[in-house]
C-alpha positions in Angstrom: 163.6 189.8 87.6 163.0 190.4 83.9 163.5 193.9 82.5 160.4 194.9 80.5 160.8 196.5 77.1 158.7 199.5 76.3 158.7 201.0 72.8 159.5 204.7 72.7 157.4 206.0 69.7 154.4 208.1 68.7 153.9 207.2 65.0 150.6 205.4 64.6 151.8 202.8 62.1 154.8 201.8 64.2 152.6 201.6 67.3 150.3 199.2 65.5 153.2 197.1 64.4 155.0 196.9 67.7 151.8 196.5 69.7 151.6 193.0 68.2 155.1 192.0 69.4 155.2 190.0 72.6 158.6 191.4 73.4 157.0 194.9 73.8 155.2 195.3 77.1 154.3 199.0 76.9 154.8 202.3 75.2 156.2 205.7 76.0 155.8 209.0 74.2 156.8 212.6 74.6 155.9 216.0 73.0 158.9 215.8 70.7 157.9 212.3 69.4 154.3 213.5 69.0 155.4 216.5 67.0 157.7 214.3 64.8 154.8 211.9 64.2 152.7 214.8 62.9 150.3 215.3 65.8 148.3 218.6 65.5 145.7 218.1 68.3 147.3 216.5 71.3 144.2 214.9 72.9 142.8 213.6 69.7 146.1 212.1 68.7 146.4 210.4 72.1 142.9 208.9 71.5 144.1 207.6 68.1 147.0 205.9 69.9 144.7 204.4 72.5 142.5 202.9 69.8 145.5 200.8 68.9 147.1 200.3 72.3 144.1 199.3 74.4 145.8 197.2 77.2 149.5 197.8 77.4 150.6 200.7 79.6 151.4 203.9 77.7 152.8 207.2 78.9 151.6 210.6 77.7 153.4 213.7 78.9 152.1 217.1 80.1 153.6 220.1 78.4 152.5 222.8 80.8 155.3 224.8 82.5 153.6 225.8 85.7 152.0 223.7 88.5 148.4 224.7 87.6 148.6 223.9 83.9 150.5 220.6 84.7 147.8 219.6 87.1 145.0 220.5 84.6 146.6 218.7 81.7 147.5 215.7 83.9 143.8 215.2 85.0 142.6 215.3 81.4 145.4 212.9 80.2 144.6 210.5 83.0 140.9 210.4 81.9 141.9 209.1 78.5 142.3 205.5 79.6 142.9 203.1 82.4 146.3 202.0 80.8 147.5 205.6 80.7 150.5 206.8 82.8 150.8 210.6 83.0 154.4 211.8 82.4 155.5 214.7 84.5 159.0 216.2 84.3 160.8 216.4 87.7 161.3 220.2 87.2 159.8 222.8 84.9 161.9 225.1 82.7 162.4 227.5 85.6 164.2 224.7 87.5 161.3 224.4 90.0 160.8 221.0 91.5 157.4 219.6 90.5 157.0 217.8 93.9 153.6 219.5 94.7 152.2 218.3 91.3 153.6 214.8 91.8 152.3 214.6 95.3 148.8 215.8 94.4 148.4 213.5 91.4 149.8 210.6 93.3 147.4 211.1 96.2 144.5 210.9 93.6 145.7 207.5 92.6 146.9 208.7 89.2 149.6 206.5 87.7 152.7 208.6 87.0 155.9 208.5 84.9 158.3 211.0 86.3 160.7 212.0 83.5 163.9 213.9 82.8 165.5 212.3 85.9 169.3 212.0 85.9 170.4 211.3 89.5 169.7 209.2 92.6 169.3 212.5 94.5 166.4 213.4 92.2 165.0 209.8 92.7 165.0 210.4 96.5 163.2 213.7 96.1 160.4 211.9 94.2 160.2 209.1 96.7 159.8 211.6 99.5 156.5 212.9 98.1 154.7 209.8 97.0 152.8 207.0 98.7 153.5 203.3 98.6 150.4 202.3 96.7 149.9 204.2 93.5 152.1 203.1 90.6 155.0 205.4 89.7 157.7 205.0 87.0 160.9 207.0 87.4 162.6 207.5 84.1 166.3 208.1 84.3 168.0 209.3 81.1 171.1 207.1 80.6 172.0 208.0 77.0 171.8 211.8 77.5 174.0 211.5 80.6 176.5 209.5 78.7 176.4 212.0 75.8 178.0 214.6 78.1 180.6 212.2 79.6 178.6 211.2 82.7 178.4 207.5 83.8 174.7 206.8 84.4 175.2 203.4 86.0 176.0 204.5 89.5 172.9 206.6 89.6 170.8 203.7 88.4 172.2 201.4 91.0 171.5 203.9 93.8 168.0 204.7 92.5 167.1 201.0 92.2 168.3 200.4 95.8 166.3 203.4 97.0 163.1 202.2 95.2 163.3 198.7 96.8 161.2 200.0 99.7 158.5 201.0 97.3 156.7 198.0 95.6 154.7 200.5 93.5 157.8 202.1 92.0 159.7 201.0 88.9 162.9 202.4 87.6 163.1 203.0 83.8 166.2 203.2 81.6 165.5 206.0 79.1 167.3 207.5 76.1 168.8 204.3 74.8 171.7 204.7 72.4 172.5 201.1 71.4 171.1 197.5 71.7 173.7 196.6 74.4 172.0 199.1 76.8 169.3 196.4 77.2 171.9 194.0 78.5 173.2 196.6 80.9 169.7 197.4 82.1 169.0 193.8 82.9 172.4 193.4 84.6 171.7 196.2 87.1 168.1 195.2 87.7 166.1 198.0 85.9 162.4 197.3 85.9 161.8 198.8 82.5 163.8 200.0 79.5 162.2 202.1 76.8 163.6 201.6 73.3 163.0 203.1 69.8 161.7 200.6 67.2 164.9 200.3 65.2 166.9 199.1 68.3 164.1 196.7 69.4 164.5 195.0 66.0 168.2 194.6 66.6 167.6 193.1 70.0 165.3 190.6 68.4 168.3 189.4 66.4 170.6 188.9 69.5 172.6 185.7 69.4 175.2 185.9 66.6 178.7 184.6 67.5 181.8 186.7 67.1 182.8 184.4 64.2 179.5 185.1 62.4 179.9 188.8 63.0 183.3 188.7 61.5 182.0 187.0 58.3 179.1 189.4 58.0 181.4 192.4 58.4 183.9 191.3 55.8 181.1 190.4 53.3 179.5 193.9 53.8 182.8 195.6 53.1 183.3 193.4 50.0 179.8 194.2 48.7 180.3 197.9 49.1 183.7 197.9 47.5 182.3 196.1 44.4 179.3 198.5 44.2 181.7 201.4 44.3 183.9 199.7 41.6 187.0 200.5 43.6 190.4 199.8 42.0 194.0 200.3 43.1 196.2 200.9 40.0 
Protein backbone atom coordinates (compact mmCIF):
# COMPACT_ATOMS: atom_id res chain seq x y z
CA UNK A 1 0.00 0.00 0.00
CA UNK A 2 1.26 3.45 -0.91
CA UNK A 3 1.21 6.18 1.71
CA UNK A 4 -0.44 9.27 0.24
CA UNK A 5 1.20 12.65 0.80
CA UNK A 6 -1.06 15.55 1.74
CA UNK A 7 0.28 19.10 2.01
CA UNK A 8 -0.35 20.84 5.34
CA UNK A 9 -0.77 24.51 4.41
CA UNK A 10 -3.27 27.35 4.07
CA UNK A 11 -1.29 29.99 2.13
CA UNK A 12 -2.93 30.49 -1.26
CA UNK A 13 0.25 30.84 -3.28
CA UNK A 14 1.72 27.65 -1.87
CA UNK A 15 -1.53 25.74 -2.39
CA UNK A 16 -1.48 26.82 -6.04
CA UNK A 17 2.13 25.63 -6.37
CA UNK A 18 1.72 22.30 -4.59
CA UNK A 19 -1.64 21.51 -6.15
CA UNK A 20 0.27 21.05 -9.43
CA UNK A 21 2.60 18.43 -7.95
CA UNK A 22 1.69 14.80 -8.65
CA UNK A 23 3.28 13.75 -5.37
CA UNK A 24 0.65 15.78 -3.46
CA UNK A 25 -2.65 13.90 -3.26
CA UNK A 26 -4.55 16.28 -0.98
CA UNK A 27 -4.38 19.14 1.55
CA UNK A 28 -4.98 19.74 5.23
CA UNK A 29 -5.46 23.03 7.06
CA UNK A 30 -6.25 24.15 10.59
CA UNK A 31 -7.23 27.44 12.29
CA UNK A 32 -3.58 28.20 13.18
CA UNK A 33 -2.43 27.80 9.57
CA UNK A 34 -5.38 29.88 8.34
CA UNK A 35 -4.51 32.69 10.76
CA UNK A 36 -0.85 32.57 9.75
CA UNK A 37 -1.89 32.79 6.09
CA UNK A 38 -3.77 36.00 6.83
CA UNK A 39 -7.35 34.72 6.66
CA UNK A 40 -9.86 37.22 8.06
CA UNK A 41 -13.17 35.70 6.98
CA UNK A 42 -13.07 31.92 7.43
CA UNK A 43 -15.70 30.89 4.89
CA UNK A 44 -14.57 33.26 2.15
CA UNK A 45 -10.97 32.13 2.62
CA UNK A 46 -12.02 28.49 2.34
CA UNK A 47 -13.78 29.35 -0.90
CA UNK A 48 -10.60 30.97 -2.24
CA UNK A 49 -8.70 27.77 -1.47
CA UNK A 50 -11.36 25.67 -3.20
CA UNK A 51 -11.06 27.74 -6.36
CA UNK A 52 -7.48 26.46 -6.55
CA UNK A 53 -7.99 22.97 -5.14
CA UNK A 54 -11.05 21.72 -7.02
CA UNK A 55 -10.53 17.96 -7.05
CA UNK A 56 -8.04 16.85 -4.42
CA UNK A 57 -9.38 16.22 -0.89
CA UNK A 58 -8.93 19.11 1.53
CA UNK A 59 -9.72 19.35 5.24
CA UNK A 60 -11.17 22.47 6.90
CA UNK A 61 -11.52 22.47 10.68
CA UNK A 62 -14.39 23.58 12.91
CA UNK A 63 -13.37 25.97 15.69
CA UNK A 64 -16.48 25.83 17.86
CA UNK A 65 -15.96 24.56 21.40
CA UNK A 66 -19.37 23.05 22.10
CA UNK A 67 -21.38 20.39 20.32
CA UNK A 68 -24.00 22.74 18.88
CA UNK A 69 -21.52 25.19 17.35
CA UNK A 70 -19.35 22.33 16.04
CA UNK A 71 -22.35 20.78 14.30
CA UNK A 72 -23.46 24.12 12.86
CA UNK A 73 -19.99 24.95 11.53
CA UNK A 74 -19.47 21.42 10.22
CA UNK A 75 -22.63 21.53 8.13
CA UNK A 76 -21.62 24.85 6.55
CA UNK A 77 -18.05 23.68 5.88
CA UNK A 78 -19.35 20.47 4.30
CA UNK A 79 -21.53 22.48 1.91
CA UNK A 80 -18.46 24.28 0.51
CA UNK A 81 -17.45 21.45 -1.81
CA UNK A 82 -17.61 17.73 -2.60
CA UNK A 83 -13.87 17.32 -1.98
CA UNK A 84 -14.10 18.81 1.53
CA UNK A 85 -13.41 16.82 4.70
CA UNK A 86 -14.65 18.42 7.91
CA UNK A 87 -12.02 18.38 10.64
CA UNK A 88 -13.36 17.80 14.13
CA UNK A 89 -11.13 17.53 17.23
CA UNK A 90 -11.61 14.38 19.28
CA UNK A 91 -12.36 16.51 22.36
CA UNK A 92 -13.16 20.15 23.06
CA UNK A 93 -11.17 22.41 25.40
CA UNK A 94 -13.22 21.11 28.34
CA UNK A 95 -11.93 17.57 27.66
CA UNK A 96 -15.38 16.41 26.51
CA UNK A 97 -15.33 13.66 23.88
CA UNK A 98 -16.96 14.88 20.66
CA UNK A 99 -18.43 11.45 19.92
CA UNK A 100 -21.98 12.76 19.54
CA UNK A 101 -20.82 15.29 16.95
CA UNK A 102 -18.77 12.68 15.09
CA UNK A 103 -21.64 10.18 15.11
CA UNK A 104 -24.25 12.66 13.89
CA UNK A 105 -22.09 14.04 11.07
CA UNK A 106 -20.98 10.54 10.08
CA UNK A 107 -24.60 9.39 9.93
CA UNK A 108 -25.31 12.26 7.51
CA UNK A 109 -22.59 10.92 5.16
CA UNK A 110 -20.29 13.87 5.84
CA UNK A 111 -16.62 13.07 5.27
CA UNK A 112 -14.65 13.66 8.48
CA UNK A 113 -11.06 14.17 9.56
CA UNK A 114 -10.89 13.54 13.31
CA UNK A 115 -7.92 15.49 14.61
CA UNK A 116 -5.76 15.94 17.74
CA UNK A 117 -5.61 12.16 18.25
CA UNK A 118 -2.63 10.68 20.08
CA UNK A 119 -3.48 7.13 21.14
CA UNK A 120 -4.99 3.89 19.91
CA UNK A 121 -7.46 4.15 22.78
CA UNK A 122 -8.77 7.36 21.23
CA UNK A 123 -8.85 5.69 17.81
CA UNK A 124 -11.04 2.93 19.25
CA UNK A 125 -13.44 5.51 20.73
CA UNK A 126 -13.84 7.04 17.27
CA UNK A 127 -14.39 3.68 15.60
CA UNK A 128 -17.09 2.89 18.17
CA UNK A 129 -19.30 5.76 16.97
CA UNK A 130 -18.93 5.64 13.17
CA UNK A 131 -20.41 3.53 10.40
CA UNK A 132 -18.46 1.47 7.89
CA UNK A 133 -19.48 3.45 4.82
CA UNK A 134 -18.77 7.19 5.16
CA UNK A 135 -15.14 8.22 4.75
CA UNK A 136 -13.23 9.04 7.93
CA UNK A 137 -9.62 10.12 8.42
CA UNK A 138 -8.08 9.76 11.89
CA UNK A 139 -5.17 12.17 12.35
CA UNK A 140 -2.59 11.02 14.90
CA UNK A 141 -0.05 13.66 15.97
CA UNK A 142 3.32 11.92 15.84
CA UNK A 143 5.63 14.91 16.11
CA UNK A 144 3.90 16.51 19.05
CA UNK A 145 3.96 13.20 20.91
CA UNK A 146 7.68 12.80 20.21
CA UNK A 147 8.28 16.39 21.34
CA UNK A 148 7.32 15.37 24.89
CA UNK A 149 9.29 12.12 24.88
CA UNK A 150 6.50 9.75 23.79
CA UNK A 151 7.07 7.14 21.09
CA UNK A 152 4.13 7.49 18.67
CA UNK A 153 4.88 4.36 16.61
CA UNK A 154 3.15 1.80 18.90
CA UNK A 155 -0.01 3.92 18.87
CA UNK A 156 0.07 4.10 15.08
CA UNK A 157 0.54 0.34 14.72
CA UNK A 158 -2.36 -0.40 17.08
CA UNK A 159 -4.58 2.19 15.39
CA UNK A 160 -3.83 0.85 11.90
CA UNK A 161 -4.67 -2.65 13.10
CA UNK A 162 -7.95 -1.46 14.66
CA UNK A 163 -8.90 0.38 11.47
CA UNK A 164 -8.42 -2.67 9.24
CA UNK A 165 -12.03 -3.67 9.92
CA UNK A 166 -13.16 -0.34 8.43
CA UNK A 167 -12.52 0.05 4.70
CA UNK A 168 -13.77 3.64 4.94
CA UNK A 169 -11.19 4.68 7.58
CA UNK A 170 -7.69 6.00 6.90
CA UNK A 171 -5.00 6.65 9.49
CA UNK A 172 -3.04 9.88 8.95
CA UNK A 173 0.42 10.73 10.31
CA UNK A 174 0.26 14.36 11.44
CA UNK A 175 2.76 16.88 12.85
CA UNK A 176 5.74 15.85 10.74
CA UNK A 177 9.13 16.95 12.05
CA UNK A 178 11.55 15.65 9.39
CA UNK A 179 11.55 14.05 5.92
CA UNK A 180 12.38 10.61 7.36
CA UNK A 181 8.94 10.57 8.99
CA UNK A 182 7.62 9.79 5.49
CA UNK A 183 9.71 6.61 5.38
CA UNK A 184 8.49 5.66 8.85
CA UNK A 185 4.86 6.21 7.87
CA UNK A 186 5.29 3.98 4.81
CA UNK A 187 7.00 1.26 6.83
CA UNK A 188 4.16 0.94 9.35
CA UNK A 189 1.42 1.17 6.70
CA UNK A 190 -0.07 4.63 7.31
CA UNK A 191 -2.65 5.52 4.68
CA UNK A 192 -1.77 9.24 4.62
CA UNK A 193 0.91 11.59 5.90
CA UNK A 194 0.38 15.35 5.91
CA UNK A 195 3.56 17.35 5.42
CA UNK A 196 4.50 21.06 5.27
CA UNK A 197 5.78 22.35 1.91
CA UNK A 198 9.46 22.70 2.90
CA UNK A 199 9.65 19.02 3.90
CA UNK A 200 7.81 17.84 0.77
CA UNK A 201 10.52 19.55 -1.29
CA UNK A 202 13.18 17.64 0.65
CA UNK A 203 11.35 14.35 0.06
CA UNK A 204 11.39 15.08 -3.68
CA UNK A 205 15.21 15.07 -3.45
CA UNK A 206 15.47 11.66 -1.76
CA UNK A 207 18.17 9.38 -3.17
CA UNK A 208 21.56 10.86 -2.28
CA UNK A 209 24.22 8.39 -1.12
CA UNK A 210 26.10 8.72 2.17
CA UNK A 211 29.23 9.57 0.15
CA UNK A 212 27.46 12.42 -1.63
CA UNK A 213 26.05 13.69 1.67
CA UNK A 214 29.58 13.73 3.11
CA UNK A 215 30.88 15.78 0.17
CA UNK A 216 27.94 18.20 0.36
CA UNK A 217 28.43 18.67 4.10
CA UNK A 218 32.18 19.34 3.87
CA UNK A 219 31.66 21.79 0.99
CA UNK A 220 28.98 23.67 2.95
CA UNK A 221 31.30 24.03 5.97
CA UNK A 222 34.11 25.22 3.70
CA UNK A 223 31.93 27.82 1.97
CA UNK A 224 30.70 29.21 5.30
CA UNK A 225 34.21 29.39 6.77
CA UNK A 226 35.40 31.34 3.71
CA UNK A 227 32.42 33.71 3.84
CA UNK A 228 33.19 34.36 7.50
CA UNK A 229 36.91 34.88 6.68
CA UNK A 230 37.89 32.69 9.60
CA UNK A 231 41.59 32.44 10.47
CA UNK A 232 43.57 30.70 13.19
CA UNK A 233 46.67 32.70 14.05
